[in-house]
PDB file of N, CA, C and O in Angstrom:
ATOM      1  N   MET A   1       0.843  -1.180   0.000  1.00  0.00           N
ATOM      2  CA  MET A   1       0.000   0.000   0.000  1.00  0.00           C
ATOM      3  C   MET A   1       0.889   1.244   0.000  1.00  0.00           C
ATOM      4  O   MET A   1       1.894   1.297   0.709  1.00  0.00           O
ATOM      5  N   LEU A   2       0.520   2.221  -0.782  1.00  0.00           N
ATOM      6  CA  LEU A   2       1.330   3.424  -0.945  1.00  0.00           C
ATOM      7  C   LEU A   2       1.577   4.149   0.372  1.00  0.00           C
ATOM      8  O   LEU A   2       2.705   4.564   0.638  1.00  0.00           O
ATOM      9  N   MET A   3       0.557   4.311   1.196  1.00  0.00           N
ATOM     10  CA  MET A   3       0.717   5.083   2.424  1.00  0.00           C
ATOM     11  C   MET A   3       1.721   4.444   3.376  1.00  0.00           C
ATOM     12  O   MET A   3       2.331   5.146   4.183  1.00  0.00           O
ATOM     13  N   GLU A   4       1.903   3.144   3.300  1.00  0.00           N
ATOM     14  CA  GLU A   4       2.885   2.479   4.154  1.00  0.00           C
ATOM     15  C   GLU A   4       4.309   2.765   3.692  1.00  0.00           C
ATOM     16  O   GLU A   4       5.259   2.527   4.438  1.00  0.00           O
ATOM     17  N   GLN A   5       4.469   3.269   2.482  1.00  0.00           N
ATOM     18  CA  GLN A   5       5.789   3.512   1.909  1.00  0.00           C
ATOM     19  C   GLN A   5       6.227   4.970   2.011  1.00  0.00           C
ATOM     20  O   GLN A   5       7.369   5.287   1.678  1.00  0.00           O
ATOM     21  N   VAL A   6       5.358   5.853   2.457  1.00  0.00           N
ATOM     22  CA  VAL A   6       5.698   7.279   2.532  1.00  0.00           C
ATOM     23  C   VAL A   6       5.911   7.695   3.976  1.00  0.00           C
ATOM     24  O   VAL A   6       5.392   7.060   4.894  1.00  0.00           O
ATOM     25  N   GLY A   7       6.668   8.754   4.177  1.00  0.00           N
ATOM     26  CA  GLY A   7       6.900   9.249   5.523  1.00  0.00           C
ATOM     27  C   GLY A   7       5.846  10.239   5.975  1.00  0.00           C
ATOM     28  O   GLY A   7       5.325  10.144   7.087  1.00  0.00           O
ATOM     29  N   ARG A   8       5.537  11.186   5.108  1.00  0.00           N
ATOM     30  CA  ARG A   8       4.578  12.230   5.467  1.00  0.00           C
ATOM     31  C   ARG A   8       3.424  12.240   4.491  1.00  0.00           C
ATOM     32  O   ARG A   8       3.521  11.732   3.374  1.00  0.00           O
ATOM     33  N   CYS A   9       2.340  12.825   4.935  1.00  0.00           N
ATOM     34  CA  CYS A   9       1.190  13.013   4.065  1.00  0.00           C
ATOM     35  C   CYS A   9       0.460  14.271   4.525  1.00  0.00           C
ATOM     36  O   CYS A   9       0.647  14.746   5.645  1.00  0.00           O
ATOM     37  N   GLY A  10      -0.366  14.793   3.641  1.00  0.00           N
ATOM     38  CA  GLY A  10      -1.120  15.989   3.950  1.00  0.00           C
ATOM     39  C   GLY A  10      -2.543  15.853   3.450  1.00  0.00           C
ATOM     40  O   GLY A  10      -2.826  15.041   2.569  1.00  0.00           O
ATOM     41  N   TRP A  11      -3.429  16.641   4.010  1.00  0.00           N
ATOM     42  CA  TRP A  11      -4.829  16.621   3.604  1.00  0.00           C
ATOM     43  C   TRP A  11      -5.176  17.963   3.011  1.00  0.00           C
ATOM     44  O   TRP A  11      -4.883  19.010   3.589  1.00  0.00           O
ATOM     45  N   PHE A  12      -5.808  17.923   1.843  1.00  0.00           N
ATOM     46  CA  PHE A  12      -6.124  19.190   1.195  1.00  0.00           C
ATOM     47  C   PHE A  12      -7.497  19.715   1.570  1.00  0.00           C
ATOM     48  O   PHE A  12      -7.952  20.694   0.978  1.00  0.00           O
ATOM     49  N   PHE A  13      -8.182  19.093   2.543  1.00  0.00           N
ATOM     50  CA  PHE A  13      -9.400  19.693   3.076  1.00  0.00           C
ATOM     51  C   PHE A  13      -9.050  20.634   4.226  1.00  0.00           C
ATOM     52  O   PHE A  13      -9.396  21.815   4.188  1.00  0.00           O
ATOM     53  N   CYS A  14      -8.368  20.122   5.242  1.00  0.00           N
ATOM     54  CA  CYS A  14      -8.032  20.944   6.412  1.00  0.00           C
ATOM     55  C   CYS A  14      -6.597  21.459   6.386  1.00  0.00           C
ATOM     56  O   CYS A  14      -6.196  22.217   7.269  1.00  0.00           O
ATOM     57  N   LEU A  15      -5.816  21.052   5.376  1.00  0.00           N
ATOM     58  CA  LEU A  15      -4.436  21.500   5.175  1.00  0.00           C
ATOM     59  C   LEU A  15      -3.484  21.038   6.271  1.00  0.00           C
ATOM     60  O   LEU A  15      -2.470  21.690   6.524  1.00  0.00           O
ATOM     61  N   SER A  16      -3.796  19.924   6.923  1.00  0.00           N
ATOM     62  CA  SER A  16      -2.918  19.358   7.943  1.00  0.00           C
ATOM     63  C   SER A  16      -1.822  18.526   7.306  1.00  0.00           C
ATOM     64  O   SER A  16      -2.006  17.963   6.227  1.00  0.00           O
ATOM     65  N   LEU A  17      -0.678  18.449   7.980  1.00  0.00           N
ATOM     66  CA  LEU A  17       0.420  17.577   7.578  1.00  0.00           C
ATOM     67  C   LEU A  17       0.711  16.622   8.731  1.00  0.00           C
ATOM     68  O   LEU A  17       0.812  17.049   9.881  1.00  0.00           O
ATOM     69  N   PHE A  18       0.847  15.328   8.426  1.00  0.00           N
ATOM     70  CA  PHE A  18       1.095  14.322   9.452  1.00  0.00           C
ATOM     71  C   PHE A  18       2.077  13.283   8.954  1.00  0.00           C
ATOM     72  O   PHE A  18       2.316  13.160   7.753  1.00  0.00           O
ATOM     73  N   GLU A  19       2.643  12.539   9.885  1.00  0.00           N
ATOM     74  CA  GLU A  19       3.426  11.360   9.539  1.00  0.00           C
ATOM     75  C   GLU A  19       2.439  10.263   9.150  1.00  0.00           C
ATOM     76  O   GLU A  19       1.443  10.044   9.840  1.00  0.00           O
ATOM     77  N   ALA A  20       2.713   9.587   8.061  1.00  0.00           N
ATOM     78  CA  ALA A  20       1.804   8.544   7.573  1.00  0.00           C
ATOM     79  C   ALA A  20       1.634   7.421   8.593  1.00  0.00           C
ATOM     80  O   ALA A  20       0.577   6.793   8.648  1.00  0.00           O
ATOM     81  N   ALA A  21       2.654   7.164   9.394  1.00  0.00           N
ATOM     82  CA  ALA A  21       2.572   6.095  10.395  1.00  0.00           C
ATOM     83  C   ALA A  21       1.497   6.366  11.449  1.00  0.00           C
ATOM     84  O   ALA A  21       1.049   5.436  12.119  1.00  0.00           O
ATOM     85  N   GLY A  22       1.080   7.620  11.605  1.00  0.00           N
ATOM     86  CA  GLY A  22       0.075   7.968  12.598  1.00  0.00           C
ATOM     87  C   GLY A  22      -1.359   7.756  12.149  1.00  0.00           C
ATOM     88  O   GLY A  22      -2.282   7.908  12.950  1.00  0.00           O
ATOM     89  N   ILE A  23      -1.565   7.411  10.893  1.00  0.00           N
ATOM     90  CA  ILE A  23      -2.923   7.217  10.381  1.00  0.00           C
ATOM     91  C   ILE A  23      -3.569   6.033  11.083  1.00  0.00           C
ATOM     92  O   ILE A  23      -2.996   4.945  11.152  1.00  0.00           O
ATOM     93  N   GLN A  24      -4.768   6.259  11.603  1.00  0.00           N
ATOM     94  CA  GLN A  24      -5.478   5.225  12.347  1.00  0.00           C
ATOM     95  C   GLN A  24      -6.766   4.788  11.669  1.00  0.00           C
ATOM     96  O   GLN A  24      -7.189   3.643  11.829  1.00  0.00           O
ATOM     97  N   ASP A  25      -7.387   5.672  10.924  1.00  0.00           N
ATOM     98  CA  ASP A  25      -8.688   5.369  10.332  1.00  0.00           C
ATOM     99  C   ASP A  25      -8.597   5.343   8.811  1.00  0.00           C
ATOM    100  O   ASP A  25      -7.944   6.184   8.194  1.00  0.00           O
ATOM    101  N   TRP A  26      -9.266   4.359   8.227  1.00  0.00           N
ATOM    102  CA  TRP A  26      -9.232   4.129   6.783  1.00  0.00           C
ATOM    103  C   TRP A  26     -10.646   3.900   6.269  1.00  0.00           C
ATOM    104  O   TRP A  26     -11.540   3.539   7.035  1.00  0.00           O
ATOM    105  N   THR A  27     -10.846   4.108   4.975  1.00  0.00           N
ATOM    106  CA  THR A  27     -12.096   3.803   4.302  1.00  0.00           C
ATOM    107  C   THR A  27     -11.766   3.026   3.034  1.00  0.00           C
ATOM    108  O   THR A  27     -10.592   2.768   2.768  1.00  0.00           O
ATOM    109  N   ASP A  28     -12.751   2.652   2.260  1.00  0.00           N
ATOM    110  CA  ASP A  28     -12.541   1.903   1.010  1.00  0.00           C
ATOM    111  C   ASP A  28     -11.739   0.627   1.250  1.00  0.00           C
ATOM    112  O   ASP A  28     -10.760   0.358   0.554  1.00  0.00           O
ATOM    113  N   ASP A  29     -12.163  -0.153   2.239  1.00  0.00           N
ATOM    114  CA  ASP A  29     -11.485  -1.416   2.565  1.00  0.00           C
ATOM    115  C   ASP A  29     -10.007  -1.223   2.861  1.00  0.00           C
ATOM    116  O   ASP A  29      -9.182  -2.037   2.448  1.00  0.00           O
ATOM    117  N   GLY A  30      -9.661  -0.147   3.577  1.00  0.00           N
ATOM    118  CA  GLY A  30      -8.283   0.100   3.973  1.00  0.00           C
ATOM    119  C   GLY A  30      -7.410   0.721   2.908  1.00  0.00           C
ATOM    120  O   GLY A  30      -6.189   0.759   3.059  1.00  0.00           O
ATOM    121  N   LYS A  31      -8.006   1.208   1.835  1.00  0.00           N
ATOM    122  CA  LYS A  31      -7.228   1.785   0.732  1.00  0.00           C
ATOM    123  C   LYS A  31      -7.074   3.299   0.825  1.00  0.00           C
ATOM    124  O   LYS A  31      -6.174   3.862   0.201  1.00  0.00           O
ATOM    125  N   THR A  32      -7.932   3.968   1.590  1.00  0.00           N
ATOM    126  CA  THR A  32      -7.925   5.426   1.651  1.00  0.00           C
ATOM    127  C   THR A  32      -7.830   5.882   3.102  1.00  0.00           C
ATOM    128  O   THR A  32      -8.641   5.491   3.941  1.00  0.00           O
ATOM    129  N   ALA A  33      -6.833   6.714   3.386  1.00  0.00           N
ATOM    130  CA  ALA A  33      -6.625   7.219   4.741  1.00  0.00           C
ATOM    131  C   ALA A  33      -7.606   8.334   5.062  1.00  0.00           C
ATOM    132  O   ALA A  33      -7.999   9.111   4.192  1.00  0.00           O
ATOM    133  N   LEU A  34      -7.992   8.395   6.331  1.00  0.00           N
ATOM    134  CA  LEU A  34      -8.816   9.493   6.827  1.00  0.00           C
ATOM    135  C   LEU A  34      -7.946  10.383   7.706  1.00  0.00           C
ATOM    136  O   LEU A  34      -7.103   9.891   8.457  1.00  0.00           O
ATOM    137  N   CYS A  35      -8.149  11.663   7.612  1.00  0.00           N
ATOM    138  CA  CYS A  35      -7.345  12.636   8.340  1.00  0.00           C
ATOM    139  C   CYS A  35      -7.470  12.455   9.845  1.00  0.00           C
ATOM    140  O   CYS A  35      -8.554  12.186  10.362  1.00  0.00           O
ATOM    141  N   LEU A  36      -6.347  12.605  10.542  1.00  0.00           N
ATOM    142  CA  LEU A  36      -6.332  12.530  12.001  1.00  0.00           C
ATOM    143  C   LEU A  36      -7.058  13.711  12.630  1.00  0.00           C
ATOM    144  O   LEU A  36      -7.530  13.615  13.763  1.00  0.00           O
ATOM    145  N   ARG A  37      -7.151  14.807  11.918  1.00  0.00           N
ATOM    146  CA  ARG A  37      -7.756  16.026  12.454  1.00  0.00           C
ATOM    147  C   ARG A  37      -9.219  16.185  12.057  1.00  0.00           C
ATOM    148  O   ARG A  37     -10.076  16.401  12.914  1.00  0.00           O
ATOM    149  N   CYS A  38      -9.512  16.076  10.743  1.00  0.00           N
ATOM    150  CA  CYS A  38     -10.865  16.399  10.277  1.00  0.00           C
ATOM    151  C   CYS A  38     -11.670  15.183   9.828  1.00  0.00           C
ATOM    152  O   CYS A  38     -12.884  15.284   9.651  1.00  0.00           O
ATOM    153  N   GLY A  39     -11.013  14.027   9.639  1.00  0.00           N
ATOM    154  CA  GLY A  39     -11.719  12.814   9.251  1.00  0.00           C
ATOM    155  C   GLY A  39     -12.058  12.703   7.776  1.00  0.00           C
ATOM    156  O   GLY A  39     -12.703  11.737   7.367  1.00  0.00           O
ATOM    157  N   VAL A  40     -11.636  13.672   6.961  1.00  0.00           N
ATOM    158  CA  VAL A  40     -11.929  13.665   5.527  1.00  0.00           C
ATOM    159  C   VAL A  40     -10.863  12.852   4.797  1.00  0.00           C
ATOM    160  O   VAL A  40      -9.725  12.754   5.255  1.00  0.00           O
ATOM    161  N   ASP A  41     -11.236  12.275   3.665  1.00  0.00           N
ATOM    162  CA  ASP A  41     -10.338  11.379   2.927  1.00  0.00           C
ATOM    163  C   ASP A  41      -9.554  12.067   1.811  1.00  0.00           C
ATOM    164  O   ASP A  41      -9.214  11.421   0.820  1.00  0.00           O
ATOM    165  N   SER A  42      -9.266  13.335   1.944  1.00  0.00           N
ATOM    166  CA  SER A  42      -8.558  14.095   0.900  1.00  0.00           C
ATOM    167  C   SER A  42      -7.046  14.084   1.150  1.00  0.00           C
ATOM    168  O   SER A  42      -6.442  15.126   1.403  1.00  0.00           O
ATOM    169  N   VAL A  43      -6.457  12.912   1.076  1.00  0.00           N
ATOM    170  CA  VAL A  43      -5.052  12.717   1.451  1.00  0.00           C
ATOM    171  C   VAL A  43      -4.107  12.844   0.259  1.00  0.00           C
ATOM    172  O   VAL A  43      -4.430  12.444  -0.860  1.00  0.00           O
ATOM    173  N   LEU A  44      -2.942  13.405   0.526  1.00  0.00           N
ATOM    174  CA  LEU A  44      -1.858  13.486  -0.454  1.00  0.00           C
ATOM    175  C   LEU A  44      -0.618  12.863   0.176  1.00  0.00           C
ATOM    176  O   LEU A  44      -0.123  13.379   1.178  1.00  0.00           O
ATOM    177  N   PRO A  45      -0.108  11.783  -0.374  1.00  0.00           N
ATOM    178  CA  PRO A  45       1.140  11.225   0.159  1.00  0.00           C
ATOM    179  C   PRO A  45       2.323  12.060  -0.305  1.00  0.00           C
ATOM    180  O   PRO A  45       2.282  12.646  -1.388  1.00  0.00           O
ATOM    181  N   TYR A  46       3.369  12.119   0.499  1.00  0.00           N
ATOM    182  CA  TYR A  46       4.585  12.775   0.046  1.00  0.00           C
ATOM    183  C   TYR A  46       5.267  11.851  -0.947  1.00  0.00           C
ATOM    184  O   TYR A  46       5.566  10.699  -0.630  1.00  0.00           O
ATOM    185  N   LEU A  47       5.511  12.352  -2.136  1.00  0.00           N
ATOM    186  CA  LEU A  47       6.222  11.614  -3.182  1.00  0.00           C
ATOM    187  C   LEU A  47       7.318  12.515  -3.731  1.00  0.00           C
ATOM    188  O   LEU A  47       7.171  13.737  -3.711  1.00  0.00           O
ATOM    189  N   PRO A  48       8.401  11.949  -4.216  1.00  0.00           N
ATOM    190  CA  PRO A  48       9.498  12.762  -4.743  1.00  0.00           C
ATOM    191  C   PRO A  48       9.105  13.673  -5.910  1.00  0.00           C
ATOM    192  O   PRO A  48       9.858  14.590  -6.237  1.00  0.00           O
ATOM    193  N   VAL A  49       7.962  13.451  -6.542  1.00  0.00           N
ATOM    194  CA  VAL A  49       7.566  14.265  -7.698  1.00  0.00           C
ATOM    195  C   VAL A  49       6.989  15.623  -7.301  1.00  0.00           C
ATOM    196  O   VAL A  49       6.830  16.494  -8.157  1.00  0.00           O
ATOM    197  N   HIS A  50       6.676  15.818  -6.025  1.00  0.00           N
ATOM    198  CA  HIS A  50       6.192  17.122  -5.570  1.00  0.00           C
ATOM    199  C   HIS A  50       6.643  17.371  -4.138  1.00  0.00           C
ATOM    200  O   HIS A  50       6.902  16.432  -3.386  1.00  0.00           O
ATOM    201  N   THR A  51       6.735  18.633  -3.772  1.00  0.00           N
ATOM    202  CA  THR A  51       7.080  19.015  -2.409  1.00  0.00           C
ATOM    203  C   THR A  51       5.798  19.084  -1.604  1.00  0.00           C
ATOM    204  O   THR A  51       4.825  19.713  -2.019  1.00  0.00           O
ATOM    205  N   LEU A  52       5.801  18.441  -0.463  1.00  0.00           N
ATOM    206  CA  LEU A  52       4.594  18.461   0.367  1.00  0.00           C
ATOM    207  C   LEU A  52       4.730  19.559   1.416  1.00  0.00           C
ATOM    208  O   LEU A  52       5.146  19.318   2.549  1.00  0.00           O
ATOM    209  N   ASP A  53       4.372  20.757   1.008  1.00  0.00           N
ATOM    210  CA  ASP A  53       4.256  21.876   1.925  1.00  0.00           C
ATOM    211  C   ASP A  53       2.818  22.369   1.802  1.00  0.00           C
ATOM    212  O   ASP A  53       1.980  21.640   1.271  1.00  0.00           O
ATOM    213  N   ARG A  54       2.507  23.525   2.250  1.00  0.00           N
ATOM    214  CA  ARG A  54       1.119  24.001   2.216  1.00  0.00           C
ATOM    215  C   ARG A  54       0.676  24.466   0.823  1.00  0.00           C
ATOM    216  O   ARG A  54      -0.519  24.672   0.610  1.00  0.00           O
ATOM    217  N   THR A  55       1.591  24.637  -0.121  1.00  0.00           N
ATOM    218  CA  THR A  55       1.237  25.171  -1.436  1.00  0.00           C
ATOM    219  C   THR A  55       0.303  24.247  -2.205  1.00  0.00           C
ATOM    220  O   THR A  55      -0.796  24.658  -2.577  1.00  0.00           O
ATOM    221  N   LEU A  56       0.716  23.011  -2.449  1.00  0.00           N
ATOM    222  CA  LEU A  56      -0.108  22.074  -3.223  1.00  0.00           C
ATOM    223  C   LEU A  56      -1.440  21.781  -2.537  1.00  0.00           C
ATOM    224  O   LEU A  56      -2.478  21.866  -3.192  1.00  0.00           O
ATOM    225  N   PRO A  57      -1.457  21.437  -1.235  1.00  0.00           N
ATOM    226  CA  PRO A  57      -2.760  21.207  -0.601  1.00  0.00           C
ATOM    227  C   PRO A  57      -3.685  22.425  -0.652  1.00  0.00           C
ATOM    228  O   PRO A  57      -4.896  22.270  -0.808  1.00  0.00           O
ATOM    229  N   THR A  58      -3.135  23.623  -0.522  1.00  0.00           N
ATOM    230  CA  THR A  58      -3.961  24.834  -0.591  1.00  0.00           C
ATOM    231  C   THR A  58      -4.568  25.003  -1.975  1.00  0.00           C
ATOM    232  O   THR A  58      -5.750  25.321  -2.101  1.00  0.00           O
ATOM    233  N   GLU A  59      -3.771  24.794  -3.008  1.00  0.00           N
ATOM    234  CA  GLU A  59      -4.289  24.901  -4.371  1.00  0.00           C
ATOM    235  C   GLU A  59      -5.363  23.848  -4.641  1.00  0.00           C
ATOM    236  O   GLU A  59      -6.363  24.136  -5.298  1.00  0.00           O
ATOM    237  N   MET A  60      -5.162  22.645  -4.141  1.00  0.00           N
ATOM    238  CA  MET A  60      -6.163  21.590  -4.338  1.00  0.00           C
ATOM    239  C   MET A  60      -7.424  21.874  -3.538  1.00  0.00           C
ATOM    240  O   MET A  60      -8.527  21.590  -4.004  1.00  0.00           O
ATOM    241  N   HIS A  61      -7.277  22.431  -2.337  1.00  0.00           N
ATOM    242  CA  HIS A  61      -8.445  22.793  -1.527  1.00  0.00           C
ATOM    243  C   HIS A  61      -9.316  23.798  -2.283  1.00  0.00           C
ATOM    244  O   HIS A  61     -10.538  23.659  -2.331  1.00  0.00           O
ATOM    245  N   ILE A  62      -8.684  24.799  -2.865  1.00  0.00           N
ATOM    246  CA  ILE A  62      -9.427  25.804  -3.633  1.00  0.00           C
ATOM    247  C   ILE A  62     -10.139  25.146  -4.816  1.00  0.00           C
ATOM    248  O   ILE A  62     -11.303  25.442  -5.087  1.00  0.00           O
ATOM    249  N   GLN A  63      -9.447  24.267  -5.507  1.00  0.00           N
ATOM    250  CA  GLN A  63     -10.009  23.607  -6.688  1.00  0.00           C
ATOM    251  C   GLN A  63     -11.193  22.695  -6.347  1.00  0.00           C
ATOM    252  O   GLN A  63     -12.206  22.707  -7.046  1.00  0.00           O
ATOM    253  N   PHE A  64     -11.067  21.904  -5.275  1.00  0.00           N
ATOM    254  CA  PHE A  64     -12.066  20.877  -4.987  1.00  0.00           C
ATOM    255  C   PHE A  64     -13.105  21.264  -3.943  1.00  0.00           C
ATOM    256  O   PHE A  64     -14.196  20.694  -3.944  1.00  0.00           O
ATOM    257  N   PHE A  65     -12.811  22.211  -3.049  1.00  0.00           N
ATOM    258  CA  PHE A  65     -13.723  22.505  -1.947  1.00  0.00           C
ATOM    259  C   PHE A  65     -14.244  23.937  -1.917  1.00  0.00           C
ATOM    260  O   PHE A  65     -15.011  24.285  -1.020  1.00  0.00           O
ATOM    261  N   SER A  66     -13.856  24.765  -2.859  1.00  0.00           N
ATOM    262  CA  SER A  66     -14.350  26.152  -2.855  1.00  0.00           C
ATOM    263  C   SER A  66     -15.485  26.326  -3.838  1.00  0.00           C
ATOM    264  O   SER A  66     -16.024  27.424  -3.970  1.00  0.00           O
TER     265      SER A  66
END
């Protein structure tokens, strides 16, 4: 599973950043992580193809939730 292979992840609903190891709740038969803070499934894993800071999650929040 991808989330088990990444160190950090972020959510583009509440813009939180967490260590992937801290994820406790899942949906879609364990395929989709739920945020530790807001419970929404809008997760972004940290991957070498993008920097996981507040920029990308903020842009995605505007696109999908505004």
